N, CA, C and O atoms as a DFTB+ gen file, in Angstrom:
736 C
 N C O
     1  1      25.797       3.612     -12.705
     2  2      26.976       4.376     -12.355
     3  2      26.601       5.670     -11.630
     4  3      27.266       6.086     -10.682
     5  1      25.527       6.289     -12.099
     6  2      25.099       7.541     -11.469
     7  2      24.729       7.308     -10.000
     8  3      25.110       8.089      -9.128
     9  1      23.975       6.216      -9.729
    10  2      23.604       5.868      -8.360
    11  2      24.852       5.646      -7.511
    12  3      24.941       6.151      -6.392
    13  1      25.801       4.902      -8.032
    14  2      27.026       4.621      -7.279
    15  2      27.772       5.912      -6.949
    16  3      28.296       6.069      -5.846
    17  1      27.817       6.828      -7.903
    18  2      28.548       8.086      -7.695
    19  2      27.824       9.042      -6.757
    20  3      28.442       9.674      -5.900
    21  1      26.502       9.142      -6.927
    22  2      25.761      10.166      -6.172
    23  2      25.240       9.691      -4.818
    24  3      25.005      10.513      -3.932
    25  1      25.054       8.382      -4.639
    26  2      24.460       7.901      -3.398
    27  2      25.283       6.796      -2.728
    28  3      25.632       6.901      -1.553
    29  1      25.583       5.755      -3.471
    30  2      26.239       4.591      -2.870
    31  2      27.612       4.930      -2.275
    32  3      27.859       4.681      -1.094
    33  1      28.483       5.485      -3.079
    34  2      29.841       5.778      -2.600
    35  2      29.858       6.794      -1.463
    36  3      30.552       6.565      -0.472
    37  1      29.123       7.913      -1.558
    38  2      29.136       8.857      -0.438
    39  2      28.545       8.286       0.862
    40  3      28.849       8.778       1.949
    41  1      27.709       7.258       0.752
    42  2      27.069       6.640       1.924
    43  2      27.512       5.195       2.104
    44  3      26.735       4.351       2.552
    45  1      28.739       4.920       1.760
    46  2      29.238       3.549       1.752
    47  2      29.094       2.865       3.104
    48  3      28.808       1.668       3.154
    49  1      29.285       3.595       4.208
    50  2      29.153       2.974       5.522
    51  2      27.738       2.437       5.743
    52  3      27.556       1.336       6.262
    53  1      26.754       3.219       5.349
    54  2      25.352       2.791       5.480
    55  2      25.104       1.535       4.649
    56  3      24.525       0.571       5.150
    57  1      25.527       1.532       3.408
    58  2      25.294       0.382       2.532
    59  2      26.065      -0.854       2.997
    60  3      25.574      -1.975       2.863
    61  1      27.239      -0.665       3.530
    62  2      28.010      -1.812       4.038
    63  2      27.332      -2.412       5.264
    64  3      27.346      -3.629       5.448
    65  1      26.742      -1.573       6.098
    66  2      25.994      -2.072       7.263
    67  2      24.814      -2.936       6.816
    68  3      24.492      -3.935       7.459
    69  1      24.171      -2.546       5.709
    70  2      23.017      -3.281       5.196
    71  2      23.389      -4.641       4.603
    72  3      22.523      -5.504       4.463
    73  1      24.652      -4.845       4.256
    74  2      25.027      -6.135       3.672
    75  2      24.905      -7.272       4.678
    76  3      24.749      -8.431       4.293
    77  1      24.976      -6.942       5.976
    78  2      24.892      -7.967       7.008
    79  2      23.484      -8.305       7.438
    80  3      23.189      -9.464       7.730
    81  1      22.612      -7.322       7.483
    82  2      21.239      -7.566       7.925
    83  2      20.373      -6.349       7.626
    84  3      20.859      -5.279       7.261
    85  1      19.080      -6.557       7.794
    86  2      18.132      -5.457       7.616
    87  2      17.303      -5.292       8.882
    88  3      16.980      -6.263       9.566
    89  1      16.968      -4.043       9.177
    90  2      16.165      -3.731      10.362
    91  2      15.150      -2.634      10.028
    92  3      15.159      -1.567      10.642
    93  1      14.272      -2.902       9.048
    94  2      13.289      -1.869       8.709
    95  2      12.305      -1.661       9.847
    96  3      11.978      -2.596      10.577
    97  1      11.842      -0.446       9.990
    98  2      10.852      -0.108      11.019
    99  2       9.424      -0.305      10.494
   100  3       8.485      -0.447      11.277
   101  1       9.268      -0.312       9.161
   102  2       7.939      -0.249       8.558
   103  2       7.765      -1.279       7.457
   104  3       8.642      -1.465       6.613
   105  1       6.609      -1.949       7.478
   106  2       6.149      -2.737       6.340
   107  2       5.253      -1.813       5.535
   108  3       4.237      -1.336       6.041
   109  1       5.615      -1.558       4.299
   110  2       4.881      -0.652       3.408
   111  2       4.151      -1.486       2.368
   112  3       4.781      -2.206       1.593
   113  1       2.819      -1.393       2.347
   114  2       2.000      -2.098       1.373
   115  2       1.466      -1.050       0.419
   116  3       0.626      -0.230       0.790
   117  1       1.951      -1.078      -0.804
   118  2       1.577      -0.051      -1.771
   119  2       1.241      -0.643      -3.119
   120  3       1.330      -1.851      -3.333
   121  1       0.855       0.229      -4.014
   122  2       0.461      -0.162      -5.366
   123  2       1.696      -0.339      -6.245
   124  3       2.725       0.300      -6.028
   125  1       1.578      -1.203      -7.223
   126  2       2.657      -1.451      -8.178
   127  2       2.814      -0.329      -9.200
   128  3       3.775      -0.336      -9.969
   129  1       1.910       0.614      -9.224
   130  2       1.917       1.700     -10.200
   131  2       3.325       2.295     -10.348
   132  3       3.961       2.660      -9.359
   133  1       3.791       2.385     -11.575
   134  2       5.152       2.863     -11.850
   135  2       5.361       4.331     -11.499
   136  3       6.500       4.786     -11.389
   137  1       4.276       5.072     -11.322
   138  2       4.404       6.495     -10.982
   139  2       4.717       6.708      -9.513
   140  3       5.021       7.824      -9.092
   141  1       4.642       5.633      -8.728
   142  2       4.895       5.729      -7.288
   143  2       6.292       5.225      -6.974
   144  3       6.598       4.055      -7.204
   145  1       7.122       6.079      -6.461
   146  2       8.463       5.712      -6.042
   147  2       8.508       5.871      -4.527
   148  3       8.769       6.958      -4.011
   149  1       8.250       4.774      -3.825
   150  2       8.059       4.795      -2.375
   151  2       9.194       5.485      -1.635
   152  3       8.945       6.306      -0.752
   153  1      10.426       5.167      -1.978
   154  2      11.563       5.796      -1.311
   155  2      11.606       7.299      -1.508
   156  3      12.004       8.037      -0.606
   157  1      11.200       7.751      -2.674
   158  2      11.199       9.191      -2.948
   159  2      10.120       9.922      -2.148
   160  3      10.388      10.961      -1.543
   161  1       8.901       9.379      -2.146
   162  2       7.808      10.106      -1.490
   163  2       7.895      10.060       0.023
   164  3       7.306      10.899       0.705
   165  1       8.631       9.076       0.562
   166  2       8.777       8.987       2.020
   167  2      10.135       9.508       2.494
   168  3      10.351       9.710       3.689
   169  1      11.034       9.718       1.551
   170  2      12.419      10.095       1.862
   171  2      13.118       9.026       2.700
   172  3      14.034       9.329       3.464
   173  1      12.682       7.777       2.554
   174  2      13.287       6.667       3.288
   175  2      14.610       6.270       2.639
   176  3      14.758       6.282       1.416
   177  1      15.547       5.925       3.481
   178  2      16.828       5.421       2.996
   179  2      16.722       3.908       2.823
   180  3      15.816       3.270       3.359
   181  1      17.650       3.355       2.075
   182  2      17.709       1.902       1.911
   183  2      17.738       1.259       3.294
   184  3      18.477       1.691       4.179
   185  1      16.917       0.215       3.463
   186  2      16.880      -0.510       4.721
   187  2      15.805      -0.055       5.688
   188  3      15.605      -0.702       6.716
   189  1      15.105       1.029       5.399
   190  2      14.099       1.546       6.328
   191  2      12.694       0.999       6.079
   192  3      11.867       0.977       6.990
   193  1      12.422       0.560       4.853
   194  2      11.089       0.056       4.507
   195  2      11.189      -1.372       3.978
   196  3      12.051      -1.678       3.154
   197  1      10.304      -2.239       4.456
   198  2      10.122      -3.570       3.896
   199  2       8.880      -3.436       3.035
   200  3       7.810      -3.128       3.560
   201  1       8.982      -3.657       1.727
   202  2       7.931      -3.241       0.804
   203  2       7.238      -4.420       0.133
   204  3       7.878      -5.342      -0.372
   205  1       5.897      -4.360       0.145
   206  2       5.039      -5.298      -0.593
   207  2       4.213      -4.440      -1.548
   208  3       3.399      -3.628      -1.108
   209  1       4.416      -4.614      -2.833
   210  2       3.642      -3.855      -3.816
   211  2       2.819      -4.808      -4.664
   212  3       3.269      -5.898      -5.020
   213  1       1.606      -4.377      -4.982
   214  2       0.744      -5.147      -5.868
   215  2      -0.289      -4.206      -6.470
   216  3      -0.431      -3.064      -6.033
   217  1      -0.994      -4.684      -7.458
   218  2      -2.011      -3.865      -8.116
   219  2      -3.106      -3.526      -7.113
   220  3      -3.758      -4.416      -6.566
   221  1      -3.301      -2.224      -6.875
   222  2      -4.378      -1.755      -6.010
   223  2      -4.061      -1.723      -4.524
   224  3      -4.971      -1.570      -3.710
   225  1      -2.773      -1.867      -4.144
   226  2      -2.374      -1.880      -2.725
   227  2      -3.327      -2.740      -1.886
   228  3      -3.872      -2.310      -0.870
   229  1      -3.493      -3.952      -2.356
   230  2      -4.476      -4.874      -1.777
   231  2      -3.833      -5.781      -0.729
   232  3      -2.698      -6.234      -0.878
   233  1      -4.592      -6.028       0.328
   234  2      -4.235      -7.035       1.332
   235  2      -5.235      -8.170       1.125
   236  3      -6.340      -8.136       1.665
   237  1      -4.844      -9.170       0.344
   238  2      -5.780     -10.262       0.084
   239  2      -5.940     -11.133       1.323
   240  3      -4.996     -11.353       2.081
   241  1      -7.140     -11.614       1.502
   242  2      -7.406     -12.524       2.618
   243  2      -7.006     -13.929       2.180
   244  3      -7.333     -14.351       1.070
   245  1      -6.307     -14.646       3.037
   246  2      -5.883     -16.031       2.780
   247  2      -4.980     -16.141       1.553
   248  3      -5.209     -16.975       0.676
   249  1      -3.959     -15.297       1.500
   250  2      -3.021     -15.324       0.385
   251  2      -1.642     -15.695       0.926
   252  3      -1.104     -14.998       1.787
   253  1      -1.075     -16.778       0.429
   254  2       0.202     -17.263       0.955
   255  2       1.320     -16.255       0.736
   256  3       2.144     -16.047       1.626
   257  1       1.363     -15.634      -0.419
   258  2       2.420     -14.669      -0.684
   259  2       2.360     -13.521       0.307
   260  3       3.363     -13.171       0.929
   261  1       1.183     -12.942       0.449
   262  2       1.055     -11.822       1.377
   263  2       1.321     -12.273       2.814
   264  3       2.000     -11.576       3.568
   265  1       0.795     -13.420       3.189
   266  2       0.963     -13.912       4.557
   267  2       2.434     -14.089       4.918
   268  3       2.836     -13.805       6.046
   269  1       3.234     -14.555       3.965
   270  2       4.657     -14.737       4.264
   271  2       5.353     -13.399       4.460
   272  3       6.216     -13.270       5.328
   273  1       4.988     -12.408       3.665
   274  2       5.573     -11.063       3.827
   275  2       5.197     -10.501       5.190
   276  3       6.053      -9.983       5.908
   277  1       3.934     -10.601       5.546
   278  2       3.460     -10.085       6.832
   279  2       4.127     -10.821       7.987
   280  3       4.601     -10.192       8.934
   281  1       4.166     -12.135       7.917
   282  2       4.766     -12.927       8.979
   283  2       6.250     -12.577       9.160
   284  3       6.718     -12.396      10.285
   285  1       6.965     -12.487       8.070
   286  2       8.394     -12.170       8.154
   287  2       8.604     -10.767       8.728
   288  3       9.477     -10.554       9.570
   289  1       7.798      -9.822       8.264
   290  2       7.940      -8.441       8.735
   291  2       7.642      -8.306      10.223
   292  3       8.384      -7.644      10.949
   293  1       6.568      -8.925      10.675
   294  2       6.132      -8.773      12.069
   295  2       6.944      -9.651      13.018
   296  3       7.399      -9.177      14.059
   297  1       7.127     -10.912      12.675
   298  2       7.773     -11.837      13.611
   299  2       9.298     -11.816      13.564
   300  3       9.950     -11.975      14.596
   301  1       9.867     -11.623      12.388
   302  2      11.319     -11.717      12.269
   303  2      12.010     -10.358      12.175
   304  3      13.038     -10.133      12.812
   305  1      11.439      -9.455      11.378
   306  2      12.031      -8.114      11.289
   307  2      11.559      -7.216      12.421
   308  3      12.186      -6.200      12.721
   309  1      10.454      -7.597      13.045
   310  2       9.880      -6.853      14.167
   311  2       9.608      -5.379      13.813
   312  3       9.985      -4.461      14.542
   313  1       8.930      -5.193      12.652
   314  2       8.555      -3.839      12.259
   315  2       7.634      -3.243      13.309
   316  3       6.900      -3.962      13.986
   317  1       7.677      -1.940      13.437
   318  2       6.848      -1.228      14.409
   319  2       5.560      -0.698      13.765
   320  3       4.557      -0.473      14.442
   321  1       5.614      -0.506      12.449
   322  2       4.478       0.085      11.728
   323  2       4.181      -0.711      10.470
   324  3       5.082      -1.223       9.805
   325  1       2.881      -0.800      10.158
   326  2       2.432      -1.350       8.887
   327  2       1.618      -0.247       8.216
   328  3       0.669       0.282       8.796
   329  1       1.999       0.089       6.996
   330  2       1.344       1.153       6.236
   331  2       0.684       0.556       5.010
   332  3       1.286      -0.239       4.288
   333  1      -0.569       0.951       4.781
   334  2      -1.218       0.666       3.504
   335  2      -1.400       2.011       2.829
   336  3      -2.051       2.909       3.363
   337  1      -0.811       2.138       1.642
   338  2      -0.847       3.428       0.946
   339  2      -1.553       3.305      -0.394
   340  3      -1.106       2.585      -1.287
   341  1      -2.655       4.017      -0.515
   342  2      -3.356       4.129      -1.789
   343  2      -2.888       5.382      -2.508
   344  3      -2.050       6.121      -1.993
   345  1      -3.426       5.623      -3.693
   346  2      -3.003       6.817      -4.438
   347  2      -4.076       7.276      -5.416
   348  3      -5.001       6.538      -5.754
   349  1      -3.922       8.506      -5.855
   350  2      -4.859       9.087      -6.812
   351  2      -4.672       8.453      -8.192
   352  3      -3.616       7.903      -8.505
   353  1      -5.700       8.545      -8.988
   354  2      -5.678       8.047     -10.364
   355  2      -5.246       6.583     -10.447
   356  3      -4.507       6.194     -11.351
   357  1      -5.712       5.786      -9.500
   358  2      -5.338       4.364      -9.437
   359  2      -6.086       3.576     -10.520
   360  3      -7.316       3.536     -10.541
   361  1      -5.327       2.964     -11.401
   362  2      -5.919       2.180     -12.482
   363  2      -6.711       0.990     -11.979
   364  3      -7.705       0.601     -12.592
   365  1      -6.283       0.408     -10.868
   366  2      -7.009      -0.738     -10.309
   367  2      -8.402      -0.317      -9.865
   368  3      -9.376      -1.030     -10.107
   369  1      -8.499       0.828      -9.224
   370  2      -9.795       1.313      -8.756
   371  2     -10.699       1.621      -9.944
   372  3     -11.885       1.291      -9.933
   373  1     -10.138       2.249     -10.959
   374  2     -10.937       2.564     -12.154
   375  2     -11.373       1.294     -12.871
   376  3     -12.445       1.256     -13.474
   377  1     -10.548       0.259     -12.808
   378  2     -10.880      -1.010     -13.468
   379  2     -12.073      -1.702     -12.816
   380  3     -12.690      -2.574     -13.426
   381  1     -12.402      -1.323     -11.586
   382  2     -13.574      -1.907     -10.926
   383  2     -14.862      -1.604     -11.681
   384  3     -15.856      -2.313     -11.521
   385  1     -14.853      -0.557     -12.500
   386  2     -16.034      -0.167     -13.272
   387  2     -16.093      -0.819     -14.654
   388  3     -17.067      -0.634     -15.384
   389  1     -15.074      -1.568     -15.013
   390  2     -14.991      -2.083     -16.377
   391  2     -15.153      -3.597     -16.418
   392  3     -14.713      -4.310     -15.516
   393  1     -15.784      -4.064     -17.469
   394  2     -15.823      -5.500     -17.743
   395  2     -14.465      -5.866     -18.312
   396  3     -13.873      -5.087     -19.060
   397  1     -13.970      -7.032     -17.969
   398  2     -12.654      -7.428     -18.439
   399  2     -12.672      -8.873     -18.902
   400  3     -13.391      -9.708     -18.355
   401  1     -11.876      -9.150     -19.909
   402  2     -11.691     -10.522     -20.366
   403  2     -10.366     -11.087     -19.855
   404  3      -9.993     -12.209     -20.199
   405  1      -9.658     -10.310     -19.035
   406  2      -8.406     -10.786     -18.457
   407  2      -8.678     -11.985     -17.562
   408  3      -9.770     -12.125     -17.010
   409  1      -7.697     -12.832     -17.424
   410  2      -7.861     -14.035     -16.612
   411  2      -7.711     -13.779     -15.121
   412  3      -8.480     -14.315     -14.323
   413  1      -6.727     -12.964     -14.734
   414  2      -6.381     -12.850     -13.328
   415  2      -6.749     -11.507     -12.689
   416  3      -7.100     -11.465     -11.510
   417  1      -6.675     -10.442     -13.429
   418  2      -6.897      -9.115     -12.853
   419  2      -8.275      -8.979     -12.207
   420  3      -8.360      -8.493     -11.079
   421  1      -9.358      -9.386     -12.874
   422  2     -10.675      -9.257     -12.229
   423  2     -10.781     -10.042     -10.922
   424  3     -11.414      -9.586      -9.970
   425  1     -10.167     -11.211     -10.878
   426  2     -10.191     -12.007      -9.648
   427  2      -9.459     -11.277      -8.526
   428  3      -9.927     -11.239      -7.388
   429  1      -8.312     -10.701      -8.857
   430  2      -7.531      -9.956      -7.867
   431  2      -8.319      -8.745      -7.369
   432  3      -8.338      -8.456      -6.172
   433  1      -8.960      -8.047      -8.288
   434  2      -9.690      -6.828      -7.920
   435  2     -10.940      -7.111      -7.098
   436  3     -11.499      -6.192      -6.499
   437  1     -11.383      -8.344      -7.056
   438  2     -12.490      -8.681      -6.157
   439  2     -12.148      -8.337      -4.714
   440  3     -13.043      -8.118      -3.898
   441  1     -10.857      -8.289      -4.396
   442  2     -10.410      -7.914      -3.058
   443  2     -10.650      -6.431      -2.752
   444  3     -10.519      -6.012      -1.602
   445  1     -10.997      -5.644      -3.758
   446  2     -11.257      -4.206      -3.574
   447  2     -12.698      -3.829      -3.909
   448  3     -13.114      -2.697      -3.661
   449  1     -13.447      -4.746      -4.458
   450  2     -14.798      -4.441      -4.946
   451  2     -15.707      -3.861      -3.864
   452  3     -16.532      -2.995      -4.152
   453  1     -15.567      -4.323      -2.637
   454  2     -16.414      -3.824      -1.551
   455  2     -16.211      -2.324      -1.312
   456  3     -17.147      -1.635      -0.908
   457  1     -15.017      -1.819      -1.554
   458  2     -14.763      -0.375      -1.391
   459  2     -15.642       0.408      -2.363
   460  3     -16.243       1.416      -1.991
   461  1     -15.712      -0.051      -3.589
   462  2     -16.571       0.589      -4.595
   463  2     -18.038       0.518      -4.177
   464  3     -18.768       1.505      -4.271
   465  1     -18.458      -0.648      -3.719
   466  2     -19.857      -0.829      -3.320
   467  2     -20.221       0.072      -2.146
   468  3     -21.323       0.618      -2.106
   469  1     -19.313       0.231      -1.197
   470  2     -19.579       1.102      -0.048
   471  2     -19.761       2.554      -0.478
   472  3     -20.683       3.236      -0.030
   473  1     -18.875       3.015      -1.348
   474  2     -18.966       4.409      -1.800
   475  2     -20.224       4.610      -2.625
   476  3     -20.953       5.579      -2.416
   477  1     -20.489       3.707      -3.560
   478  2     -21.666       3.858      -4.419
   479  2     -22.974       3.824      -3.627
   480  3     -23.970       4.407      -4.056
   481  1     -22.980       3.152      -2.484
   482  2     -24.179       3.111      -1.640
   483  2     -24.400       4.435      -0.914
   484  3     -25.509       4.711      -0.458
   485  1     -23.356       5.257      -0.803
   486  2     -23.452       6.511      -0.047
   487  2     -23.661       7.749      -0.909
   488  3     -24.127       8.773      -0.411
   489  1     -23.326       7.672      -2.193
   490  2     -23.404       8.874      -3.036
   491  2     -24.346       8.638      -4.202
   492  3     -24.662       7.502      -4.558
   493  1     -24.785       9.740      -4.785
   494  2     -25.616       9.620      -5.984
   495  2     -24.700       9.373      -7.182
   496  3     -23.540       9.783      -7.167
   497  1     -25.206       8.712      -8.209
   498  2     -24.358       8.440      -9.373
   499  2     -23.789       9.738      -9.951
   500  3     -24.527      10.704     -10.144
   501  1     -22.501       9.765     -10.223
   502  2     -21.887      10.988     -10.737
   503  2     -22.340      11.272     -12.165
   504  3     -22.559      10.355     -12.956
   505  1     -22.476      12.555     -12.478
   506  2     -22.880      12.932     -13.832
   507  2     -21.820      13.781     -14.527
   508  3     -21.719      13.762     -15.753
   509  1     -21.040      14.516     -13.763
   510  2     -20.003      15.364     -14.359
   511  2     -18.639      14.697     -14.205
   512  3     -18.475      13.767     -13.416
   513  1     -17.683      15.175     -14.955
   514  2     -16.325      14.650     -14.858
   515  2     -15.761      14.883     -13.457
   516  3     -15.085      14.015     -12.904
   517  1     -16.038      16.050     -12.887
   518  2     -15.563      16.350     -11.528
   519  2     -16.185      15.392     -10.511
   520  3     -15.501      14.939      -9.593
   521  1     -17.465      15.082     -10.663
   522  2     -18.124      14.136      -9.757
   523  2     -17.542      12.728      -9.927
   524  3     -17.379      12.005      -8.944
   525  1     -17.234      12.341     -11.153
   526  2     -16.636      11.023     -11.395
   527  2     -15.248      10.943     -10.754
   528  3     -14.910       9.942     -10.123
   529  1     -14.450      11.996     -10.916
   530  2     -13.120      12.019     -10.303
   531  2     -13.215      11.959      -8.783
   532  3     -12.426      11.269      -8.137
   533  1     -14.175      12.675      -8.211
   534  2     -14.374      12.658      -6.757
   535  2     -14.804      11.271      -6.292
   536  3     -14.369      10.810      -5.237
   537  1     -15.645      10.610      -7.061
   538  2     -16.069       9.246      -6.720
   539  2     -14.860       8.317      -6.676
   540  3     -14.717       7.523      -5.746
   541  1     -13.996       8.413      -7.675
   542  2     -12.801       7.570      -7.674
   543  2     -11.913       7.873      -6.475
   544  3     -11.364       6.954      -5.867
   545  1     -11.766       9.143      -6.128
   546  2     -10.966       9.518      -4.964
   547  2     -11.570       8.892      -3.698
   548  3     -10.842       8.369      -2.855
   549  1     -12.887       8.947      -3.570
   550  2     -13.554       8.345      -2.417
   551  2     -13.332       6.832      -2.367
   552  3     -13.110       6.265      -1.297
   553  1     -13.393       6.187      -3.531
   554  2     -13.175       4.738      -3.575
   555  2     -11.722       4.419      -3.226
   556  3     -11.457       3.448      -2.517
   557  1     -10.784       5.220      -3.715
   558  2      -9.368       4.998      -3.392
   559  2      -9.137       5.075      -1.882
   560  3      -8.417       4.254      -1.314
   561  1      -9.749       6.059      -1.245
   562  2      -9.635       6.179       0.221
   563  2     -10.324       5.001       0.924
   564  3      -9.781       4.421       1.865
   565  1     -11.515       4.663       0.454
   566  2     -12.254       3.554       1.072
   567  2     -11.510       2.235       0.894
   568  3     -11.565       1.364       1.763
   569  1     -10.819       2.090      -0.224
   570  2     -10.042       0.880      -0.441
   571  2      -8.922       0.753       0.591
   572  3      -8.624      -0.353       1.042
   573  1      -8.302       1.862       0.967
   574  2      -7.273       1.806       2.016
   575  2      -7.906       1.303       3.315
   576  3      -7.349       0.431       3.983
   577  1      -9.067       1.852       3.669
   578  2      -9.756       1.400       4.891
   579  2     -10.127      -0.083       4.810
   580  3      -9.971      -0.820       5.784
   581  1     -10.618      -0.515       3.646
   582  2     -10.991      -1.917       3.455
   583  2      -9.772      -2.828       3.594
   584  3      -9.854      -3.887       4.217
   585  1      -8.670      -2.427       3.029
   586  2      -7.468      -3.265       3.107
   587  2      -6.935      -3.331       4.535
   588  3      -6.350      -4.340       4.929
   589  1      -7.127      -2.278       5.307
   590  2      -6.777      -2.333       6.731
   591  2      -7.656      -3.371       7.434
   592  3      -7.172      -4.129       8.275
   593  1      -8.938      -3.404       7.090
   594  2      -9.823      -4.436       7.653
   595  2      -9.311      -5.830       7.287
   596  3      -9.285      -6.728       8.129
   597  1      -8.907      -6.004       6.036
   598  2      -8.369      -7.293       5.601
   599  2      -7.117      -7.651       6.398
   600  3      -6.912      -8.808       6.765
   601  1      -6.296      -6.657       6.657
   602  2      -5.058      -6.876       7.410
   603  2      -5.351      -7.486       8.780
   604  3      -4.635      -8.372       9.245
   605  1      -6.408      -6.998       9.411
   606  2      -6.776      -7.490      10.744
   607  2      -7.345      -8.909      10.730
   608  3      -7.571      -9.482      11.796
   609  1      -7.582      -9.488       9.554
   610  2      -8.020     -10.889       9.510
   611  2      -6.847     -11.844       9.723
   612  3      -7.044     -13.042       9.927
   613  1      -5.638     -11.313       9.676
   614  2      -4.448     -12.130       9.931
   615  2      -4.184     -12.124      11.431
   616  3      -3.817     -11.087      11.982
   617  1      -4.362     -13.263      12.105
   618  2      -4.229     -13.314      13.565
   619  2      -2.897     -12.790      14.094
   620  3      -2.866     -12.150      15.145
   621  1      -1.803     -13.045      13.391
   622  2      -0.515     -12.582      13.906
   623  2      -0.432     -11.060      13.925
   624  3       0.211     -10.492      14.808
   625  1      -1.072     -10.389      12.965
   626  2      -1.080      -8.923      12.959
   627  2      -1.971      -8.408      14.080
   628  3      -1.588      -7.499      14.817
   629  1      -3.155      -8.988      14.209
   630  2      -4.081      -8.568      15.267
   631  2      -3.423      -8.718      16.635
   632  3      -3.548      -7.835      17.483
   633  1      -2.735      -9.812      16.852
   634  2      -2.056     -10.040      18.126
   635  2      -0.958      -8.991      18.353
   636  3      -0.827      -8.461      19.456
   637  1      -0.187      -8.698      17.333
   638  2       0.889      -7.705      17.459
   639  2       0.330      -6.320      17.765
   640  3       0.922      -5.569      18.541
   641  1      -0.798      -5.981      17.166
   642  2      -1.440      -4.688      17.446
   643  2      -1.984      -4.685      18.868
   644  3      -1.786      -3.721      19.608
   645  1      -2.671      -5.762      19.255
   646  2      -3.227      -5.849      20.609
   647  2      -2.137      -5.745      21.672
   648  3      -2.361      -5.186      22.746
   649  1      -0.969      -6.279      21.372
   650  2       0.158      -6.223      22.303
   651  2       0.976      -4.939      22.155
   652  3       2.014      -4.776      22.796
   653  1       0.492      -4.025      21.298
   654  2       1.123      -2.723      21.071
   655  2       2.557      -2.828      20.556
   656  3       3.397      -1.974      20.838
   657  1       2.821      -3.895      19.795
   658  2       4.126      -4.042      19.154
   659  2       4.121      -3.422      17.762
   660  3       5.171      -3.081      17.219
   661  1       2.914      -3.278      17.185
   662  2       2.759      -2.771      15.822
   663  2       1.589      -1.800      15.770
   664  3       0.569      -2.000      16.430
   665  1       1.750      -0.752      14.981
   666  2       0.652       0.173      14.677
   667  2       0.370       0.105      13.187
   668  3       1.282      -0.086      12.382
   669  1      -0.890       0.261      12.823
   670  2      -1.311       0.217      11.423
   671  2      -1.741       1.621      11.004
   672  3      -2.429       2.324      11.744
   673  1      -1.320       2.015       9.799
   674  2      -1.611       3.353       9.283
   675  2      -2.116       3.262       7.848
   676  3      -1.620       2.460       7.057
   677  1      -3.104       4.088       7.521
   678  2      -3.571       4.227       6.150
   679  2      -3.099       5.556       5.606
   680  3      -3.297       6.595       6.236
   681  1      -2.472       5.531       4.434
   682  2      -1.984       6.750       3.792
   683  2      -2.498       6.832       2.364
   684  3      -2.923       5.839       1.772
   685  1      -2.446       8.042       1.830
   686  2      -2.911       8.293       0.465
   687  2      -1.952       9.271      -0.192
   688  3      -1.667      10.337       0.353
   689  1      -1.460       8.901      -1.362
   690  2      -0.534       9.753      -2.104
   691  2      -1.256      10.371      -3.290
   692  3      -1.846       9.663      -4.106
   693  1      -1.206      11.695      -3.381
   694  2      -1.851      12.418      -4.473
   695  2      -0.809      12.717      -5.545
   696  3       0.123      13.488      -5.316
   697  1      -0.971      12.108      -6.707
   698  2      -0.032      12.295      -7.800
   699  2      -0.011      13.730      -8.315
   700  3       0.996      14.167      -8.873
   701  1      -1.099      14.465      -8.140
   702  2      -1.177      15.809      -8.713
   703  2      -0.418      16.856      -7.908
   704  3      -0.049      17.900      -8.447
   705  1      -0.175      16.590      -6.612
   706  2       0.516      17.607      -5.810
   707  2       1.625      17.046      -4.922
   708  3       2.273      17.798      -4.194
   709  1       1.847      15.738      -4.976
   710  2       2.909      15.122      -4.203
   711  2       2.624      14.999      -2.712
   712  3       3.528      14.692      -1.935
   713  1       1.377      15.234      -2.304
   714  2       1.024      15.193      -0.892
   715  2       0.740      13.755      -0.440
   716  3      -0.019      13.025      -1.077
   717  1       1.365      13.373       0.669
   718  2       1.115      12.095       1.327
   719  2       0.335      12.408       2.592
   720  3       0.839      13.097       3.480
   721  1      -0.899      11.904       2.681
   722  2      -1.760      12.247       3.820
   723  2      -2.341      10.993       4.455
   724  3      -2.352       9.915       3.861
   725  1      -2.821      11.169       5.680
   726  2      -3.447      10.050       6.410
   727  2      -4.863       9.802       5.895
   728  3      -5.581      10.731       5.527
   729  1      -5.240       8.536       5.879
   730  2      -6.624       8.151       5.571
   731  2      -7.263       7.823       6.899
   732  3      -6.763       6.986       7.650
   733  1      -8.350       8.472       7.183
   734  2      -9.036       8.256       8.480
   735  2     -10.266       7.413       8.285
   736  3     -10.974       7.122       9.249
């Protein structure tokens, strides 16, 4: 009721337009983490983002679910931008350091393991809490870069980028200060 009173009713024309079709400009690939509210941090209105969320903001290679989202976004919705957004204090990234007896999570996280390996090859093992936190931040950023690499393994995305129909962006959301920044 609160949503209807504060947002839906005052913007009824916008919501009625959305009942017929959607025309998002951006495919947003983000983490399932409950602390991330994509619409809030981007200030996007309903209909502006086509969203794929999963543990660790992962772009799995050869995944039917992900491939259908990408194909629909690029070929049918004709999005102009694809964003992969990582975030601070990501449980998926921290789980890369832990042994697990879970059935599916470790298999899924194999899609991010290379990010950890790349960072660990470049830095000395952390000894302080601050060094450990910095290592995780580096892995979170590297994971965004790795997932962008995975994205380019999909021929339809590579073709759309080559034809300048789509741009790919890496972003990082910091839970401690609300800052959304580019990953380079």
